[in-house]
Every structure is written in C-alpha cells, then in structure tokens.
C-alpha positions in Angstrom: -31.8 8.8 -7.2 -32.9 5.6 -9.0 -34.3 2.4 -7.5 -31.0 0.7 -8.0 -28.9 3.4 -6.4 -27.4 2.5 -3.0 -27.2 5.6 -0.8 -23.8 6.6 0.7 -24.1 6.2 4.5 -22.7 9.7 5.2 -20.9 8.7 8.4 -19.3 11.7 10.2 -15.5 11.3 9.7 -15.0 12.5 13.3 -15.8 9.7 15.6 -15.2 11.4 18.9 -15.0 15.2 19.6 -14.1 16.4 23.1 -13.5 20.2 23.0 -10.7 20.8 20.6 -9.7 17.1 20.5 -11.1 15.3 17.5 -10.6 11.6 16.8 -11.3 10.6 13.3 -12.6 7.2 12.2 -9.6 7.0 9.9 -7.3 7.0 12.9 -9.4 4.5 14.8 -9.2 2.1 11.8 -5.4 2.4 12.0 -5.5 1.6 15.7 -7.8 -1.3 15.0 -5.4 -2.6 12.3 -2.4 -2.5 14.7 -4.4 -4.3 17.4 -5.5 -7.1 15.1 -1.9 -7.4 13.8 -0.7 -7.9 17.4 -3.3 -10.5 18.1 -2.5 -12.4 14.9 1.2 -12.4 15.5 0.6 -13.8 19.0 -1.1 -16.7 17.2 1.8 -17.0 14.8 4.1 -17.8 17.8 2.2 -21.2 18.0 2.8 -22.0 14.3 5.8 -23.6 12.7 8.5 -22.7 12.2 8.3 -20.1 14.9 7.2 -22.5 17.6 10.4 -24.5 17.2 13.0 -21.7 16.7 15.5 -21.5 19.5 18.5 -19.9 17.7 19.6 -17.2 18.1 16.7 -17.0 20.5 13.1 -18.1 21.0 10.4 -15.9 19.5 8.5 -14.3 22.5 5.7 -11.7 22.8 8.3 -9.0 23.5 9.6 -9.5 20.0 6.1 -8.8 18.7 5.8 -5.5 20.6 9.2 -4.2 19.3 8.4 -5.4 15.7 5.0 -3.7 15.9 6.5 -0.5 17.1 8.9 -0.4 14.2 6.1 -1.4 11.8 3.9 1.5 13.1 6.7 4.0 12.5 7.3 2.6 9.0 3.6 2.7 8.1 3.0 6.3 9.2 6.3 7.8 8.0 6.6 5.7 4.8 2.9 5.9 4.0 2.7 9.6 4.3 6.0 10.3 2.5 5.1 7.9 -0.2 1.8 9.7 -0.8 3.6 13.0 -0.9 6.2 11.8 -3.4 4.2 9.5 -5.6 0.8 11.3 -5.8 0.9 15.0 -4.8 4.5 16.3 -4.8 3.6 19.6 -6.4 0.9 20.4 -3.9 3.0 19.6 -0.8 6.0 21.6 -2.2 3.8 24.7 -2.0 2.0 23.6 1.2 4.7 21.9 3.3 2.9 22.1 6.6 0.0 20.0 5.2 2.4 17.0 5.1 1.8 16.5 8.8 -2.0 16.5 8.5 -2.2 12.7 8.5 -5.8 12.8 9.9 -7.1 14.3 6.7 -6.1 11.1 4.8 -3.5 10.7 2.1 -1.5 7.6 2.8 0.3 5.4 0.2 0.4 1.7 0.7 3.5 1.3 -1.4 5.3 4.0 0.6 4.1 2.4 3.8 5.5 -1.0 2.5 8.9 0.5 2.0 8.7 2.0 5.6 7.7 -1.4 7.0 10.6 -3.1 5.2 13.0 -0.7 6.7 11.5 -1.3 10.1 11.8 -5.1 9.7 15.4 -4.7 8.6 16.2 -2.7 11.7 14.4 -5.3 13.9 16.2 -8.2 12.2 19.6 -6.4 12.8 18.8 -5.8 16.4 17.7 -9.4 17.1 20.3 -11.0 14.8 17.6 -12.8 12.9 17.4 -13.4 9.2 15.4 -10.7 7.5 13.2 -13.0 5.5 12.4 -15.0 8.6 11.1 -11.8 10.2 9.1 -10.9 7.0 7.5 -14.4 7.0 6.4 -13.9 10.6 4.9 -10.4 10.0 3.2 -10.4 6.6 0.2 -12.8 7.3 -1.2 -10.3 9.8 -0.9 -7.3 7.3 -3.9 -7.8 4.9 -6.6 -7.6 7.6 -5.2 -4.3 8.7 -5.3 -3.1 5.1 -9.0 -3.9 5.0 -9.6 -1.7 8.1 -7.7 1.1 6.3 -9.9 0.8 3.2 -13.0 1.0 5.4 -11.6 4.2 6.8 -11.2 5.5 3.2 -14.9 4.7 2.6 -16.1 6.5 5.7 -14.1 9.5 4.6 -15.7 9.4 1.2 -12.3 9.4 -0.5 -10.6 7.3 -3.1 -13.9 6.4 -4.7 -14.4 4.4 -7.8 -14.9 5.1 -11.5 -18.3 5.7 -13.0 -20.6 2.7 -12.6 -23.3 1.4 -14.9 -26.7 2.8 -13.9 -28.1 -0.7 -13.2 -25.4 -1.6 -10.7 -27.3 -2.3 -7.5 -24.6 -1.0 -5.1 -23.5 2.0 -7.1 -23.5 5.2 -5.1 -22.8 8.9 -5.2 -20.0 10.1 -3.0 -20.1 13.6 -1.4 -16.9 14.7 -3.2 -17.4 12.6 -6.3 -19.9 14.7 -8.1 -23.3 13.8 -9.3 -22.1 10.5 -10.7 -22.9 6.9 -9.7 -19.7 5.3 -8.8 -18.2 1.9 -7.8 -17.5 1.7 -4.0 -13.9 0.7 -4.9 -12.8 1.1 -1.3 -15.0 -1.8 -0.4 -13.7 -3.8 -3.3 -10.1 -3.3 -2.1 -11.1 -4.1 1.5 -12.4 -7.4 0.2 -9.7 -8.3 -2.3 -6.5 -6.9 -0.8 -7.8 -7.3 2.8 -10.1 -10.2 3.5 -9.4 -12.5 0.6 -5.6 -12.0 0.7 -5.7 -12.6 4.5 -7.6 -15.9 4.2 -5.3 -17.2 1.4 -2.1 -16.1 3.0 -3.0 -17.2 6.5 -3.8 -20.8 5.4 -0.7 -20.8 3.1 1.5 -19.8 6.1 0.0 -22.3 8.5 2.4 -25.0 7.1 6.2 -24.5 7.2 7.5 -23.0 4.0 11.0 -22.3 2.8 12.3 -19.1 4.2 11.0 -16.1 2.1 8.1 -17.9 0.4 5.4 -16.5 2.7 6.7 -12.9 2.2 6.9 -13.6 -1.5 3.3 -14.8 -1.6 2.2 -11.6 0.1 4.1 -9.4 -2.4 2.7 -11.2 -5.4 -0.8 -11.5 -4.0 -1.2 -7.9 -2.9 0.3 -6.7 -6.2 -2.1 -8.8 -8.2 -5.3 -7.9 -6.2 -4.4 -4.2 -6.2 -3.8 -4.2 -9.9 -7.2 -5.8 -10.5 -9.0 -3.4 -8.0 -7.5 -0.4 -9.7 -9.7 -1.0 -12.7 -12.7 0.1 -10.6 -10.9 2.9 -8.8 -10.8 6.4 -10.1 -7.2 7.5 -10.7 -6.0 10.5 -8.8 -7.1 13.7 -10.6 -3.7 15.2 -10.6 -2.2 12.1 -12.3 -4.9 10.6 -14.4 -4.0 7.6 -16.5 -0.4 6.9 -17.2 1.3 4.8 -19.9 -0.7 2.0 -21.4 -3.8 3.4 -19.8 -2.7 2.2 -16.3 -3.0 4.1 -13.1 -0.2 5.0 -10.7 -1.4 2.2 -8.4 -1.2 -0.3 -11.1 2.3 0.7 -12.2 3.5 0.5 -8.6 2.0 -3.0 -8.3 3.8 -4.4 -11.3 7.2 -4.5 -9.6 5.6 -6.0 -6.5 4.2 -8.9 -8.5 7.5 -9.5 -10.3 9.5 -9.3 -7.1 7.1 -11.7 -5.3 7.4 -14.3 -8.1 11.2 -14.0 -8.2 11.6 -14.2 -4.5 9.3 -17.3 -4.3 11.4 -19.1 -6.9 14.6 -18.0 -5.3 13.5 -19.2 -1.9 12.4 -22.5 -3.3 15.8 -23.0 -5.0 17.7 -22.2 -1.8 15.4 -24.6 0.2 16.2 -23.1 3.6 13.8 -24.2 6.3 13.5 -22.3 9.6 12.0 -25.3 11.4 14.5 -26.4 14.1 14.7 -29.9 15.5 14.4 -30.2 19.3 17.7 -30.6 21.1 18.5 -33.7 23.2 17.7 -33.6 26.9 21.0 -33.1 28.8 19.6 -35.3 31.7 19.3 -38.3 29.4 23.1 -38.5 28.7 24.6 -41.9 29.2 27.7 -42.6 31.3 29.8 -43.1 28.1 28.6 -39.7 26.7 29.3 -37.7 29.9 32.9 -36.3 29.8 33.1 -36.2 33.6 32.1 -39.8 34.0 34.5 -40.8 31.2 37.3 -39.1 33.1 36.4 -41.0 36.3 36.4 -44.3 34.3 39.8 -43.6 32.9 41.2 -42.9 36.4 39.8 -46.1 37.7 41.2 -48.1 34.8 44.6 -46.5 35.2 44.7 -47.3 38.9 43.8 -50.9 38.3 46.2 -51.3 35.4 49.0 -49.9 37.5 49.2 -53.0 39.6 48.9 -55.4 36.7 51.4 -53.7 34.5 54.0 -52.7 37.2 57.2 -54.6 36.6 58.1 -57.2 39.3 61.6 -57.9 40.6 63.0 -61.4 40.2 65.6 -62.9 42.6 68.4 -65.2 41.6 66.2 -68.3 41.9 63.7 -66.9 39.4 61.0 -66.3 42.0 59.2 -63.1 42.7 58.7 -61.8 46.2 55.1 -62.7 46.0 55.9 -66.3 45.2 58.2 -66.6 48.2 55.5 -65.5 50.6 52.7 -67.5 48.9 50.9 -69.9 51.2 48.5 -72.8 50.3 45.5 -71.0 51.5 46.4 -68.0 49.3 46.7 -70.5 46.3 
C-alpha cells in the first residue's frame, strides 16, 4: 500500500441478517432508487405540461403508483435478462437456476431500459396517453436511481475499473480485482450517469418542451456519459474488448446516442406541445351563449311577433274590428 492508495472500505454486502433472511445493500439501493423516483414524480405533477393536462384525464398520484409498478417489473426482469443475454449467456445456459439470484448482482442497464420501455408502453395503452408523454414524465427521475445502483455495485466490490496510475490519489484495490490499483469506476458512473445527468435533465425538463424531447435528452445524455465512463471501467472478463477496442457497454450506448439525437430532432420538427390551455368556466356563460336561454328568447319573440304579424280582417268600409271599437282615450 502506497501513500496515495485509497483503501477500499470493505462494507459487508449483507446489510441486515435475521436468521436465514439476508438483505443485501444492493437490494436496499434498488428500494431507495424506487422511493426517490416516486418522490420526484410527485414533484413532476406540479411542472408543466403535466400540471395543465386534463385530456384524456388529469395526471394524479395513482398514475405514479401504477407507472412505478410497471417500471419496477421492467427494471428487474429486463435488467436481469439483459445481463444474461448480453454478458454471460454461456454461463447461464449451463447454470439456469442462477438466473434468479438477483441479489448476487448482475443487472444490465440496457436490458432494464428495454423492460421499462415496455412497461411505459403498457401504461400508456391502459391510460390512453401518448407514449412519449409518459416517457417525458418518467425519465427525469431515473438518473438519481441509477446513481444509487452504482453505489450498490461499489459496496459489492464489483464492476471495478481499469488499472489506474500509481499516483492517482483515489485509486484502490478491490477484493476481487487482484493486487492492482484500479479506478473506482462505479463512483465515476454514479457521478456522471447519475448525479450530473439528473441535474442537467431535471433543469431541462422544468420548462415545457415538445413532446419527446425530454426522453430524447435522457437517451442521448445517458448514452454519452456511459460511453465516456466505460473508458475507466474494466470490460467483463468473458467479453473483453470488442471491435474498435470498445467494450460491450460502449457498443450498446452508441445506438442510444443516435436514437436520442434522432428523436429530439423529430420531436422538434413535429412541434407537439402537451401544455393544455384552461377551459372556460361554464358559470361565466352569457345569455346569448346559453342554448337554454336562447331557446327561451326565441319563444318570447315568437309569442310577441304572433300578435304583430297575425293578419287582420277588414270589413266593407275598410275598417278593422279594432278601429270600430277604438275610443279617444285609447288613442
């Protein structure tokens, strides 16, 4: 250990153990991520355009609860299946029961993103809302949850970084990383993909944007920060470096960046705003605008006009019955 070496904290991955029940810090980080997402989405209800939306229905806390439920299912199922398919397919083919050991780690963000997209699509269909409106509502609360997940990776001592220069003050040796000083890339990702992306995206989404632009900013932003952070992260041993010396994480981030840019430009070209103007107060209708009052006016006019327009009989002298009975006082 050198003077510049920062010791790994060696936190027990098991936070709570009661008999056979063991709760890992990794699981607690996920619960914390979902709790923060719920609180942030409650704040989103006060922001435009969601504070003004009334059609097909107003956004309410019950929508958040359902959306979060679908999102949790998408994160867990999609994240785990994505890791199995993208990173360790050969291992899990021979150890199929290990697929269910989520508490041991092994979640793919890109797989989880696909799962969340499917969950949002289902929610949008159930609520008859535009899919991109739902995506714009959800994504600003995602990055801070990603930061919590990366801290969980750090506590587990997994997904550590590449070899670091010996004079790097915060370089450390991870329990499973060999006797090598490494970058704490989990913390880099927590800061880049988590905290920084959250701050930028949250302030960007505070003002009304065209439908789809907030979701596009998240795709492009996450893809960019993940691509950069991968230069300090050690590639998975079973995969190593792929074409052009890039890691699997970088190759999966490239389509995210391209899709984000394309979606942002497409949303700008369409120019659809979800801000809805307030409707007029029905109690402020004028008499001329009220169909029932108009009907009453028509009846009154017709009854008055019936006397004026009714034909009068004329006798042989050219006088009407009214003229015969007319007195001076009536004149």
